[in-house]
N, CA, C, O and the ligand as a Tripos MOL2 file, in Angstrom:
@<TRIPOS>MOLECULE
protein
  265   263    67     0     0
PROTEIN
NO_CHARGES

@<TRIPOS>ATOM
      1 N          19.8330   -9.5070   -1.4900 N.3       1 MET1
      2 CA         18.6370   -9.2620   -0.6760 C.3       1 MET1
      3 C          17.6850   -8.3440   -1.4260 C.2       1 MET1
      4 O          18.0880   -7.3190   -1.9770 O.2       1 MET1
      5 N          16.4220   -8.7290   -1.4370 N.am      2 GLN2
      6 CA         15.4080   -7.9080   -2.0950 C.3       2 GLN2
      7 C          15.1240   -6.6660   -1.2480 C.2       2 GLN2
      8 O          14.8990   -6.7630   -0.0420 O.2       2 GLN2
      9 N          15.1380   -5.5090   -1.8900 N.am      3 THR3
     10 CA         14.9320   -4.2730   -1.1300 C.3       3 THR3
     11 C          13.5840   -3.6250   -1.3770 C.2       3 THR3
     12 O          13.1820   -2.7180   -0.6490 O.2       3 THR3
     13 N          12.8760   -4.0940   -2.4170 N.am      4 ASP4
     14 CA         11.5240   -3.5880   -2.6200 C.3       4 ASP4
     15 C          10.6730   -4.6320   -3.3250 C.2       4 ASP4
     16 O          11.1930   -5.6080   -3.8660 O.2       4 ASP4
     17 N           9.3680   -4.4210   -3.3150 N.am      5 ASP5
     18 CA          8.4420   -5.3950   -3.8880 C.3       5 ASP5
     19 C           7.1820   -4.6520   -4.3300 C.2       5 ASP5
     20 O           6.8880   -3.5550   -3.8550 O.2       5 ASP5
     21 N           6.4470   -5.2790   -5.2530 N.am      6 VAL6
     22 CA          5.2120   -4.6670   -5.7400 C.3       6 VAL6
     23 C           4.0020   -5.2960   -5.0660 C.2       6 VAL6
     24 O           3.8710   -6.5180   -5.0100 O.2       6 VAL6
     25 N           3.1310   -4.4540   -4.5610 N.am      7 LEU7
     26 CA          1.8770   -4.9180   -3.9810 C.3       7 LEU7
     27 C           0.7280   -4.2860   -4.7480 C.2       7 LEU7
     28 O           0.8750   -3.2160   -5.3390 O.2       7 LEU7
     29 N          -0.4090   -4.9540   -4.7330 N.am      8 ASN8
     30 CA         -1.6070   -4.4220   -5.3820 C.3       8 ASN8
     31 C          -2.5530   -3.8280   -4.3490 C.2       8 ASN8
     32 O          -2.6830   -4.3310   -3.2330 O.2       8 ASN8
     33 N          -3.2050   -2.7530   -4.7480 N.am      9 TRP9
     34 CA         -4.2600   -2.2170   -3.8910 C.3       9 TRP9
     35 C          -5.3840   -1.7230   -4.7910 C.2       9 TRP9
     36 O          -5.1610   -1.3470   -5.9420 O.2       9 TRP9
     37 N          -6.5890   -1.7310   -4.2460 N.am     10 VAL10
     38 CA         -7.7620   -1.3390   -5.0180 C.3      10 VAL10
     39 C          -8.2320    0.0360   -4.5670 C.2      10 VAL10
     40 O          -8.4250    0.2870   -3.3770 O.2      10 VAL10
     41 N          -8.4110    0.9180   -5.5370 N.am     11 CYS11
     42 CA         -8.8880    2.2630   -5.2370 C.3      11 CYS11
     43 C         -10.2820    2.1980   -4.6250 C.2      11 CYS11
     44 O         -11.1710    1.5190   -5.1390 O.2      11 CYS11
     45 N         -10.4560    2.9160   -3.5220 N.am     12 GLN12
     46 CA        -11.7540    2.8990   -2.8410 C.3      12 GLN12
     47 C         -12.7760    3.8080   -3.5220 C.2      12 GLN12
     48 O         -13.9520    3.8040   -3.1560 O.2      12 GLN12
     49 N         -12.3370    4.5770   -4.4960 N.am     13 TYR13
     50 CA        -13.2450    5.4950   -5.1790 C.3      13 TYR13
     51 C         -13.7650    4.9230   -6.4950 C.2      13 TYR13
     52 O         -14.9670    4.9600   -6.7560 O.2      13 TYR13
     53 N         -12.8450    4.3840   -7.3400 N.am     14 CYS14
     54 CA        -13.2700    3.9070   -8.6560 C.3      14 CYS14
     55 C         -13.1500    2.3890   -8.7910 C.2      14 CYS14
     56 O         -13.6360    1.8240   -9.7710 O.2      14 CYS14
     57 N         -12.5190    1.7250   -7.8380 N.am     15 GLY15
     58 CA        -12.4420    0.2710   -7.8570 C.3      15 GLY15
     59 C         -11.3390   -0.3120   -8.7200 C.2      15 GLY15
     60 O         -11.2410   -1.5310   -8.8570 O.2      15 GLY15
     61 N         -10.5000    0.5450   -9.3060 N.am     16 GLU16
     62 CA         -9.4220    0.0600  -10.1650 C.3      16 GLU16
     63 C          -8.2490   -0.4260   -9.3280 C.2      16 GLU16
     64 O          -7.9980    0.0630   -8.2270 O.2      16 GLU16
     65 N          -7.5240   -1.4230   -9.8940 N.am     17 GLU17
     66 CA         -6.3400   -1.9260   -9.2120 C.3      17 GLU17
     67 C          -5.1320   -1.0590   -9.5120 C.2      17 GLU17
     68 O          -4.9400   -0.6070  -10.6410 O.2      17 GLU17
     69 N          -4.3360   -0.8360   -8.5090 N.am     18 ASN18
     70 CA         -3.0960   -0.0750   -8.6540 C.3      18 ASN18
     71 C          -1.9340   -0.9050   -8.1320 C.2      18 ASN18
     72 O          -2.1090   -1.7480   -7.2520 O.2      18 ASN18
     73 N          -0.7480   -0.6660   -8.6770 N.am     19 ASP19
     74 CA          0.4730   -1.2910   -8.1750 C.3      19 ASP19
     75 C           1.2380   -0.2670   -7.3580 C.2      19 ASP19
     76 O           1.2050    0.9320   -7.6380 O.2      19 ASP19
     77 N           1.9200   -0.7590   -6.3520 N.am     20 ILE20
     78 CA          2.7440    0.1490   -5.5650 C.3      20 ILE20
     79 C           4.0350   -0.5510   -5.1740 C.2      20 ILE20
     80 O           4.0500   -1.7300   -4.8210 O.2      20 ILE20
     81 N           5.1230    0.2200   -5.2520 N.am     21 TRP21
     82 CA          6.4170   -0.3090   -4.8150 C.3      21 TRP21
     83 C           6.5720   -0.0660   -3.3340 C.2      21 TRP21
     84 O           6.4040    1.0550   -2.8540 O.2      21 TRP21
     85 N           6.8950   -1.1280   -2.6110 N.am     22 VAL22
     86 CA          7.0620   -1.0180   -1.1660 C.3      22 VAL22
     87 C           8.5320   -1.1870   -0.8050 C.2      22 VAL22
     88 O           9.1970   -2.1260   -1.2430 O.2      22 VAL22
     89 N           9.0090   -0.2730   -0.0140 N.am     23 ASP23
     90 CA         10.3940   -0.3180    0.4460 C.3      23 ASP23
     91 C          10.5330   -1.3720    1.5490 C.2      23 ASP23
     92 O          10.0350   -1.1860    2.6600 O.2      23 ASP23
     93 N          11.2140   -2.4800    1.2350 N.am     24 LEU24
     94 CA         11.3320   -3.5830    2.1910 C.3      24 LEU24
     95 C          12.3930   -3.3480    3.2510 C.2      24 LEU24
     96 O          12.5300   -4.1380    4.1850 O.2      24 LEU24
     97 N          13.1440   -2.2630    3.1080 N.am     25 THR25
     98 CA         14.1760   -1.9820    4.1060 C.3      25 THR25
     99 C          13.5930   -1.2990    5.3340 C.2      25 THR25
    100 O          14.2610   -1.1750    6.3610 O.2      25 THR25
    101 N          12.3330   -0.8520    5.2230 N.am     26 VAL26
    102 CA         11.6630   -0.2530    6.3730 C.3      26 VAL26
    103 C          11.1040   -1.3730    7.2420 C.2      26 VAL26
    104 O          10.2370   -2.1310    6.8070 O.2      26 VAL26
    105 N          11.5980   -1.4730    8.4540 N.am     27 LYS27
    106 CA         11.1570   -2.5420    9.3520 C.3      27 LYS27
    107 C          10.0240   -2.0520   10.2380 C.2      27 LYS27
    108 O          10.2420   -1.5840   11.3550 O.2      27 LYS27
    109 N           8.8180   -2.1700    9.7190 N.am     28 GLY28
    110 CA          7.6590   -1.7510   10.4900 C.3      28 GLY28
    111 C           6.4690   -1.5330    9.5880 C.2      28 GLY28
    112 O           6.5870   -1.5970    8.3650 O.2      28 GLY28
    113 N           5.3280   -1.2770   10.1870 N.am     29 ASP29
    114 CA          4.1200   -1.0280    9.4130 C.3      29 ASP29
    115 C           4.2500    0.3030    8.6750 C.2      29 ASP29
    116 O           4.9190    1.2270    9.1390 O.2      29 ASP29
    117 N           3.5910    0.3790    7.5090 N.am     30 GLN30
    118 CA          3.6260    1.6150    6.7360 C.3      30 GLN30
    119 C           2.2120    2.1580    6.5600 C.2      30 GLN30
    120 O           1.2480    1.4080    6.4060 O.2      30 GLN30
    121 N           2.1220    3.4620    6.5870 N.am     31 ASP31
    122 CA          0.8340    4.1500    6.5430 C.3      31 ASP31
    123 C           1.0560    5.4550    5.7880 C.2      31 ASP31
    124 O           1.6980    6.3720    6.3000 O.2      31 ASP31
    125 N           0.5250    5.5390    4.5700 N.am     32 PHE32
    126 CA          0.7880    6.7300    3.7630 C.3      32 PHE32
    127 C          -0.3340    6.9600    2.7620 C.2      32 PHE32
    128 O          -1.2310    6.1300    2.6130 O.2      32 PHE32
    129 N          -0.2750    8.0850    2.0870 N.am     33 ILE33
    130 CA         -1.2840    8.4530    1.1060 C.3      33 ILE33
    131 C          -0.7280    8.2210   -0.2960 C.2      33 ILE33
    132 O           0.3960    8.6140   -0.6060 O.2      33 ILE33
    133 N          -1.5500    7.5650   -1.1520 N.am     34 GLU34
    134 CA         -1.1460    7.3020   -2.5240 C.3      34 GLU34
    135 C          -2.3020    7.6720   -3.4570 C.2      34 GLU34
    136 O          -3.4520    7.3130   -3.2050 O.2      34 GLU34
    137 N          -1.9820    8.3980   -4.5410 N.am     35 ASP35
    138 CA         -3.0270    8.7720   -5.4910 C.3      35 ASP35
    139 C          -3.3070    7.6380   -6.4660 C.2      35 ASP35
    140 O          -2.3820    6.9840   -6.9480 O.2      35 ASP35
    141 N          -4.5800    7.4060   -6.7550 N.am     36 CYS36
    142 CA         -4.9850    6.4060   -7.7350 C.3      36 CYS36
    143 C          -4.5140    6.8350   -9.1170 C.2      36 CYS36
    144 O          -4.6420    8.0030   -9.4860 O.2      36 CYS36
    145 N          -3.9630    5.8830   -9.8890 N.am     37 GLU37
    146 CA         -3.4620    6.2100  -11.2260 C.3      37 GLU37
    147 C          -4.6020    6.4700  -12.2080 C.2      37 GLU37
    148 O          -4.3980    7.1120  -13.2380 O.2      37 GLU37
    149 N          -5.7910    5.9790  -11.8970 N.am     38 VAL38
    150 CA         -6.9290    6.1120  -12.8100 C.3      38 VAL38
    151 C          -7.7310    7.3810  -12.5310 C.2      38 VAL38
    152 O          -7.9560    8.1810  -13.4390 O.2      38 VAL38
    153 N          -8.1640    7.5710  -11.2870 N.am     39 CYS39
    154 CA         -9.0230    8.7200  -10.9760 C.3      39 CYS39
    155 C          -8.2880    9.8070  -10.1910 C.2      39 CYS39
    156 O          -8.8490   10.8710   -9.9270 O.2      39 CYS39
    157 N          -7.0320    9.5390   -9.8180 N.am     40 CYS40
    158 CA         -6.1660   10.5270   -9.1610 C.3      40 CYS40
    159 C          -6.6320   10.9380   -7.7630 C.2      40 CYS40
    160 O          -6.1600   11.9380   -7.2200 O.2      40 CYS40
    161 N          -7.5400   10.1820   -7.1900 N.am     41 ARG41
    162 CA         -7.9800   10.5050   -5.8340 C.3      41 ARG41
    163 C          -7.0410    9.8590   -4.8220 C.2      41 ARG41
    164 O          -6.5360    8.7620   -5.0600 O.2      41 ARG41
    165 N          -6.8050   10.5210   -3.7090 N.am     42 PRO42
    166 CA         -5.8820    9.9770   -2.7030 C.3      42 PRO42
    167 C          -6.5060    8.8840   -1.8500 C.2      42 PRO42
    168 O          -7.5810    9.0620   -1.2770 O.2      42 PRO42
    169 N          -5.8220    7.7610   -1.7740 N.am     43 ASN43
    170 CA         -6.2320    6.6610   -0.8960 C.3      43 ASN43
    171 C          -5.1940    6.5400    0.2170 C.2      43 ASN43
    172 O          -4.0000    6.7400   -0.0040 O.2      43 ASN43
    173 N          -5.6670    6.2130    1.4050 N.am     44 ARG44
    174 CA         -4.7540    5.9460    2.5080 C.3      44 ARG44
    175 C          -4.3870    4.4690    2.4500 C.2      44 ARG44
    176 O          -5.2660    3.6080    2.4990 O.2      44 ARG44
    177 N          -3.0910    4.1710    2.3450 N.am     45 ILE45
    178 CA         -2.6130    2.7980    2.2320 C.3      45 ILE45
    179 C          -2.0220    2.3580    3.5680 C.2      45 ILE45
    180 O          -1.1650    3.0250    4.1470 O.2      45 ILE45
    181 N          -2.5130    1.2080    4.0340 N.am     46 LEU46
    182 CA         -1.9990    0.6600    5.2890 C.3      46 LEU46
    183 C          -1.3470   -0.6810    4.9990 C.2      46 LEU46
    184 O          -2.0080   -1.5960    4.5090 O.2      46 LEU46
    185 N          -0.0650   -0.8100    5.2910 N.am     47 ILE47
    186 CA          0.6700   -2.0390    5.0220 C.3      47 ILE47
    187 C           1.2570   -2.5670    6.3220 C.2      47 ILE47
    188 O           1.9070   -1.8410    7.0740 O.2      47 ILE47
    189 N           1.0140   -3.8330    6.5640 N.am     48 LYS48
    190 CA          1.4810   -4.4330    7.8110 C.3      48 LYS48
    191 C           2.7530   -5.2270    7.5820 C.2      48 LYS48
    192 O           2.8840   -5.9400    6.5870 O.2      48 LYS48
    193 N           3.6590   -5.1010    8.4810 N.am     49 HIS49
    194 CA          4.9200   -5.8180    8.4090 C.3      49 HIS49
    195 C           4.8510   -7.0770    9.2480 C.2      49 HIS49
    196 O           4.5950   -7.0240   10.4510 O.2      49 HIS49
    197 N           5.0890   -8.2360    8.5860 N.am     50 ASN50
    198 CA          5.0820   -9.5100    9.2950 C.3      50 ASN50
    199 C           6.4560   -9.7340    9.9160 C.2      50 ASN50
    200 O           7.4310   -9.9700    9.2030 O.2      50 ASN50
    201 N           6.5320   -9.6620   11.2240 N.am     51 LYS51
    202 CA          7.8290   -9.7430   11.9050 C.3      51 LYS51
    203 C           8.4370  -11.1450   11.8640 C.2      51 LYS51
    204 O           9.6500  -11.2970   12.0140 O.2      51 LYS51
    205 N           7.6020  -12.1730   11.6620 N.am     52 GLU52
    206 CA          8.1220  -13.5400   11.6780 C.3      52 GLU52
    207 C           8.8980  -13.8960   10.4140 C.2      52 GLU52
    208 O           9.9960  -14.4470   10.4960 O.2      52 GLU52
    209 N           8.3340  -13.5850    9.2420 N.am     53 ASP53
    210 CA          9.0520  -13.9310    8.0120 C.3      53 ASP53
    211 C           9.6160  -12.6940    7.3190 C.2      53 ASP53
    212 O          10.1460  -12.7780    6.2110 O.2      53 ASP53
    213 N           9.4940  -11.5300    7.9950 N.am     54 GLU54
    214 CA         10.0880  -10.2970    7.5000 C.3      54 GLU54
    215 C           9.5500   -9.8910    6.1420 C.2      54 GLU54
    216 O          10.2560   -9.2720    5.3460 O.2      54 GLU54
    217 N           8.2990  -10.2400    5.8770 N.am     55 GLU55
    218 CA          7.6730   -9.8330    4.6280 C.3      55 GLU55
    219 C           6.5450   -8.8680    4.9130 C.2      55 GLU55
    220 O           5.9690   -8.8420    6.0010 O.2      55 GLU55
    221 N           6.2440   -8.0620    3.8820 N.am     56 TYR56
    222 CA          5.1350   -7.1490    4.0380 C.3      56 TYR56
    223 C           3.8540   -7.7890    3.5490 C.2      56 TYR56
    224 O           3.8190   -8.4090    2.4870 O.2      56 TYR56
    225 N           2.8100   -7.6320    4.3300 N.am     57 VAL57
    226 CA          1.5060   -8.1540    3.9720 C.3      57 VAL57
    227 C           0.5720   -6.9690    3.7860 C.2      57 VAL57
    228 O           0.3420   -6.1900    4.7120 O.2      57 VAL57
    229 N           0.0450   -6.8440    2.5940 N.am     58 PHE58
    230 CA         -0.8460   -5.7310    2.3420 C.3      58 PHE58
    231 C          -2.1040   -5.8680    3.1790 C.2      58 PHE58
    232 O          -2.6720   -6.9570    3.2740 O.2      58 PHE58
    233 N          -2.5310   -4.8120    3.7650 N.am     59 VAL59
    234 CA         -3.7250   -4.8700    4.5870 C.3      59 VAL59
    235 C          -4.9110   -4.2280    3.8730 C.2      59 VAL59
    236 O          -5.8690   -4.9270    3.5420 O.2      59 VAL59
    237 N          -4.8760   -2.9390    3.6300 N.am     60 GLU60
    238 CA         -6.0440   -2.3080    3.0260 C.3      60 GLU60
    239 C          -5.7680   -0.8970    2.5500 C.2      60 GLU60
    240 O          -4.7860   -0.2580    2.9260 O.2      60 GLU60
    241 N          -6.6940   -0.4340    1.6940 N.am     61 SER61
    242 CA         -6.6960    0.9720    1.3070 C.3      61 SER61
    243 C          -7.9710    1.5730    1.8850 C.2      61 SER61
    244 O          -8.9810    0.8870    2.0410 O.2      61 SER61
    245 N          -7.9110    2.8600    2.2000 N.am     62 ARG62
    246 CA         -9.0610    3.5100    2.8130 C.3      62 ARG62
    247 C          -9.3350    4.8580    2.1530 C.2      62 ARG62
    248 O          -8.4350    5.5060    1.6190 O.2      62 ARG62
    249 N         -10.5800    5.2510    2.2040 N.am     63 ILE63
    250 CA        -10.9500    6.5830    1.7380 C.3      63 ILE63
    251 C         -10.3710    7.6120    2.7160 C.2      63 ILE63
    252 O         -10.4660    7.4560    3.9330 O.2      63 ILE63
    253 N          -9.7800    8.6470    2.1620 N.am     64 THR64
    254 CA         -9.1350    9.6360    3.0240 C.3      64 THR64
    255 C         -10.1080   10.7180    3.4870 C.2      64 THR64
    256 O          -9.8700   11.3710    4.5030 O.2      64 THR64
    257 N         -11.2010   10.9120    2.7500 N.am     65 ASP65
    258 CA        -12.1670   11.9530    3.1350 C.3      65 ASP65
    259 C         -12.8850   11.5520    4.4150 C.2      65 ASP65
    260 O         -13.2300   10.3830    4.5930 O.2      65 ASP65
    261 N         -13.1050   12.4780    5.2790 N.am     66 GLU66
    262 CA        -13.8410   12.1770    6.5110 C.3      66 GLU66
    263 C         -15.3280   12.3710    6.2880 C.2      66 GLU66
    264 O         -16.1210   12.1680    7.2070 O.2      66 GLU66
    265 ZN         -9.3780    5.4870   -8.5060 Zn       67 ZN67
@<TRIPOS>BOND
     1     1     2 1
     2     2     3 1
     3     3     4 2
     4     3     5 am
     5     5     6 1
     6     6     7 1
     7     7     8 2
     8     7     9 am
     9     9    10 1
    10    10    11 1
    11    11    12 2
    12    11    13 am
    13    13    14 1
    14    14    15 1
    15    15    16 2
    16    15    17 am
    17    17    18 1
    18    18    19 1
    19    19    20 2
    20    19    21 am
    21    21    22 1
    22    22    23 1
    23    23    24 2
    24    23    25 am
    25    25    26 1
    26    26    27 1
    27    27    28 2
    28    27    29 am
    29    29    30 1
    30    30    31 1
    31    31    32 2
    32    31    33 am
    33    33    34 1
    34    34    35 1
    35    35    36 2
    36    35    37 am
    37    37    38 1
    38    38    39 1
    39    39    40 2
    40    39    41 am
    41    41    42 1
    42    42    43 1
    43    43    44 2
    44    43    45 am
    45    45    46 1
    46    46    47 1
    47    47    48 2
    48    47    49 am
    49    49    50 1
    50    50    51 1
    51    51    52 2
    52    51    53 am
    53    53    54 1
    54    54    55 1
    55    55    56 2
    56    55    57 am
    57    57    58 1
    58    58    59 1
    59    59    60 2
    60    59    61 am
    61    61    62 1
    62    62    63 1
    63    63    64 2
    64    63    65 am
    65    65    66 1
    66    66    67 1
    67    67    68 2
    68    67    69 am
    69    69    70 1
    70    70    71 1
    71    71    72 2
    72    71    73 am
    73    73    74 1
    74    74    75 1
    75    75    76 2
    76    75    77 am
    77    77    78 1
    78    78    79 1
    79    79    80 2
    80    79    81 am
    81    81    82 1
    82    82    83 1
    83    83    84 2
    84    83    85 am
    85    85    86 1
    86    86    87 1
    87    87    88 2
    88    87    89 am
    89    89    90 1
    90    90    91 1
    91    91    92 2
    92    91    93 am
    93    93    94 1
    94    94    95 1
    95    95    96 2
    96    95    97 am
    97    97    98 1
    98    98    99 1
    99    99   100 2
   100    99   101 am
   101   101   102 1
   102   102   103 1
   103   103   104 2
   104   103   105 am
   105   105   106 1
   106   106   107 1
   107   107   108 2
   108   107   109 am
   109   109   110 1
   110   110   111 1
   111   111   112 2
   112   111   113 am
   113   113   114 1
   114   114   115 1
   115   115   116 2
   116   115   117 am
   117   117   118 1
   118   118   119 1
   119   119   120 2
   120   119   121 am
   121   121   122 1
   122   122   123 1
   123   123   124 2
   124   123   125 am
   125   125   126 1
   126   126   127 1
   127   127   128 2
   128   127   129 am
   129   129   130 1
   130   130   131 1
   131   131   132 2
   132   131   133 am
   133   133   134 1
   134   134   135 1
   135   135   136 2
   136   135   137 am
   137   137   138 1
   138   138   139 1
   139   139   140 2
   140   139   141 am
   141   141   142 1
   142   142   143 1
   143   143   144 2
   144   143   145 am
   145   145   146 1
   146   146   147 1
   147   147   148 2
   148   147   149 am
   149   149   150 1
   150   150   151 1
   151   151   152 2
   152   151   153 am
   153   153   154 1
   154   154   155 1
   155   155   156 2
   156   155   157 am
   157   157   158 1
   158   158   159 1
   159   159   160 2
   160   159   161 am
   161   161   162 1
   162   162   163 1
   163   163   164 2
   164   163   165 am
   165   165   166 1
   166   166   167 1
   167   167   168 2
   168   167   169 am
   169   169   170 1
   170   170   171 1
   171   171   172 2
   172   171   173 am
   173   173   174 1
   174   174   175 1
   175   175   176 2
   176   175   177 am
   177   177   178 1
   178   178   179 1
   179   179   180 2
   180   179   181 am
   181   181   182 1
   182   182   183 1
   183   183   184 2
   184   183   185 am
   185   185   186 1
   186   186   187 1
   187   187   188 2
   188   187   189 am
   189   189   190 1
   190   190   191 1
   191   191   192 2
   192   191   193 am
   193   193   194 1
   194   194   195 1
   195   195   196 2
   196   195   197 am
   197   197   198 1
   198   198   199 1
   199   199   200 2
   200   199   201 am
   201   201   202 1
   202   202   203 1
   203   203   204 2
   204   203   205 am
   205   205   206 1
   206   206   207 1
   207   207   208 2
   208   207   209 am
   209   209   210 1
   210   210   211 1
   211   211   212 2
   212   211   213 am
   213   213   214 1
   214   214   215 1
   215   215   216 2
   216   215   217 am
   217   217   218 1
   218   218   219 1
   219   219   220 2
   220   219   221 am
   221   221   222 1
   222   222   223 1
   223   223   224 2
   224   223   225 am
   225   225   226 1
   226   226   227 1
   227   227   228 2
   228   227   229 am
   229   229   230 1
   230   230   231 1
   231   231   232 2
   232   231   233 am
   233   233   234 1
   234   234   235 1
   235   235   236 2
   236   235   237 am
   237   237   238 1
   238   238   239 1
   239   239   240 2
   240   239   241 am
   241   241   242 1
   242   242   243 1
   243   243   244 2
   244   243   245 am
   245   245   246 1
   246   246   247 1
   247   247   248 2
   248   247   249 am
   249   249   250 1
   250   250   251 1
   251   251   252 2
   252   251   253 am
   253   253   254 1
   254   254   255 1
   255   255   256 2
   256   255   257 am
   257   257   258 1
   258   258   259 1
   259   259   260 2
   260   259   261 am
   261   261   262 1
   262   262   263 1
   263   263   264 2
@<TRIPOS>SUBSTRUCTURE
     1 MET1         2 RESIDUE 1 A MET
     2 GLN2         6 RESIDUE 1 A GLN
     3 THR3        10 RESIDUE 1 A THR
     4 ASP4        14 RESIDUE 1 A ASP
     5 ASP5        18 RESIDUE 1 A ASP
     6 VAL6        22 RESIDUE 1 A VAL
     7 LEU7        26 RESIDUE 1 A LEU
     8 ASN8        30 RESIDUE 1 A ASN
     9 TRP9        34 RESIDUE 1 A TRP
    10 VAL10       38 RESIDUE 1 A VAL
    11 CYS11       42 RESIDUE 1 A CYS
    12 GLN12       46 RESIDUE 1 A GLN
    13 TYR13       50 RESIDUE 1 A TYR
    14 CYS14       54 RESIDUE 1 A CYS
    15 GLY15       58 RESIDUE 1 A GLY
    16 GLU16       62 RESIDUE 1 A GLU
    17 GLU17       66 RESIDUE 1 A GLU
    18 ASN18       70 RESIDUE 1 A ASN
    19 ASP19       74 RESIDUE 1 A ASP
    20 ILE20       78 RESIDUE 1 A ILE
    21 TRP21       82 RESIDUE 1 A TRP
    22 VAL22       86 RESIDUE 1 A VAL
    23 ASP23       90 RESIDUE 1 A ASP
    24 LEU24       94 RESIDUE 1 A LEU
    25 THR25       98 RESIDUE 1 A THR
    26 VAL26      102 RESIDUE 1 A VAL
    27 LYS27      106 RESIDUE 1 A LYS
    28 GLY28      110 RESIDUE 1 A GLY
    29 ASP29      114 RESIDUE 1 A ASP
    30 GLN30      118 RESIDUE 1 A GLN
    31 ASP31      122 RESIDUE 1 A ASP
    32 PHE32      126 RESIDUE 1 A PHE
    33 ILE33      130 RESIDUE 1 A ILE
    34 GLU34      134 RESIDUE 1 A GLU
    35 ASP35      138 RESIDUE 1 A ASP
    36 CYS36      142 RESIDUE 1 A CYS
    37 GLU37      146 RESIDUE 1 A GLU
    38 VAL38      150 RESIDUE 1 A VAL
    39 CYS39      154 RESIDUE 1 A CYS
    40 CYS40      158 RESIDUE 1 A CYS
    41 ARG41      162 RESIDUE 1 A ARG
    42 PRO42      166 RESIDUE 1 A PRO
    43 ASN43      170 RESIDUE 1 A ASN
    44 ARG44      174 RESIDUE 1 A ARG
    45 ILE45      178 RESIDUE 1 A ILE
    46 LEU46      182 RESIDUE 1 A LEU
    47 ILE47      186 RESIDUE 1 A ILE
    48 LYS48      190 RESIDUE 1 A LYS
    49 HIS49      194 RESIDUE 1 A HIS
    50 ASN50      198 RESIDUE 1 A ASN
    51 LYS51      202 RESIDUE 1 A LYS
    52 GLU52      206 RESIDUE 1 A GLU
    53 ASP53      210 RESIDUE 1 A ASP
    54 GLU54      214 RESIDUE 1 A GLU
    55 GLU55      218 RESIDUE 1 A GLU
    56 TYR56      222 RESIDUE 1 A TYR
    57 VAL57      226 RESIDUE 1 A VAL
    58 PHE58      230 RESIDUE 1 A PHE
    59 VAL59      234 RESIDUE 1 A VAL
    60 GLU60      238 RESIDUE 1 A GLU
    61 SER61      242 RESIDUE 1 A SER
    62 ARG62      246 RESIDUE 1 A ARG
    63 ILE63      250 RESIDUE 1 A ILE
    64 THR64      254 RESIDUE 1 A THR
    65 ASP65      258 RESIDUE 1 A ASP
    66 GLU66      262 RESIDUE 1 A GLU
    67 ZN67       265 GROUP 0 **** ****
């Protein structure tokens, strides 16, 4: 059984693509902060869990500054 997978997300500050390892053993949506590897700014990552096929579907990254 696969326990993790790589998803891509785009930094909302510099536009660069980043890879992230997602823990597939977590059964539910994930919401956390990840720093961009290029500009080091924190992006809020929102990942949705598809309950039907038990796969994670990347949703979006967001700017963390209010
Ligand atoms: Zn960046």
